[in-house]
C-alpha positions in Angstrom: 158.8 65.6 103.0 155.2 64.8 103.8 156.0 61.0 103.8 158.7 61.6 106.5 156.3 63.7 108.5 153.7 60.9 108.3 156.3 58.3 109.4 157.2 60.5 112.3 153.6 60.9 113.4 153.1 57.2 113.2 156.2 56.6 115.4 155.2 59.1 118.0 151.6 57.8 118.0 152.8 54.1 118.5 155.4 55.2 121.1 152.7 57.2 123.1 150.2 54.4 123.0 152.9 51.7 123.9 154.1 54.0 126.7 150.6 54.5 128.0 149.8 50.8 127.9 153.1 50.0 129.7 152.5 52.7 132.3 149.0 51.5 133.1 149.8 47.8 133.1 153.1 47.8 135.1 152.8 51.1 137.0 156.4 52.0 137.3 155.9 54.3 140.3 157.7 57.2 138.7 155.4 60.2 138.7 157.2 62.4 136.1 155.1 64.2 133.4 155.9 62.6 130.0 157.5 59.4 131.4 155.0 57.3 129.4 156.0 58.9 126.1 159.7 58.5 126.9 159.3 54.9 128.0 157.5 54.3 124.6 160.2 56.0 122.6 162.9 54.1 124.3 160.9 50.9 124.2 160.5 51.1 120.4 164.2 51.3 119.9 165.0 48.6 122.4 162.2 46.3 121.4 163.2 46.6 117.6 166.8 45.7 118.6 165.8 42.8 120.8 163.4 41.5 118.3 166.0 41.6 115.5 168.6 39.8 117.7 166.0 37.0 118.4 165.2 36.6 114.7 161.5 36.6 115.3 159.0 37.9 112.7 157.9 41.4 113.4 154.1 40.8 113.3 151.5 43.5 112.6 152.7 47.0 112.1 151.5 50.6 112.3 153.0 52.2 109.2 156.6 51.0 109.2 156.8 50.3 113.0 155.9 46.7 114.3 153.6 46.7 117.3 154.8 43.7 119.3 158.5 44.8 119.6 157.3 48.2 120.7 155.2 46.8 123.4 157.9 44.3 124.6 160.5 47.1 124.7 158.2 49.4 126.5 157.4 46.7 129.1 161.1 46.2 129.6 161.7 49.9 130.2 158.8 50.1 132.6 160.1 47.2 134.5 163.5 48.9 134.8 161.8 52.0 136.0 159.8 50.1 138.5 163.0 48.5 139.9 164.7 51.9 140.1 161.7 53.3 142.0 161.7 50.4 144.5 165.4 50.7 145.0 165.0 54.4 145.6 162.2 53.8 148.2 164.6 51.9 150.4 163.8 49.1 152.8 160.2 48.7 154.0 160.7 47.3 157.5 
């Protein structure tokens, strides 16, 4: 039971850190509380899937979660959020 709690804490910590980095680097323009954590959690799942499809080595990991796929997935989610925010803003002319 404690091992599962530890793995969960590591996952949430990695997702929160990756989401924070993605939010600061790309600035998706969506001002909702907790969007960086949500982008990090979705990014961890999407990044792991994309990384596995590419057949690339996972690289360094925090616990059992690799870092590079989490960052790549989070950047992808933040880019989609930025595109959605730009589309919602409408034309700027």
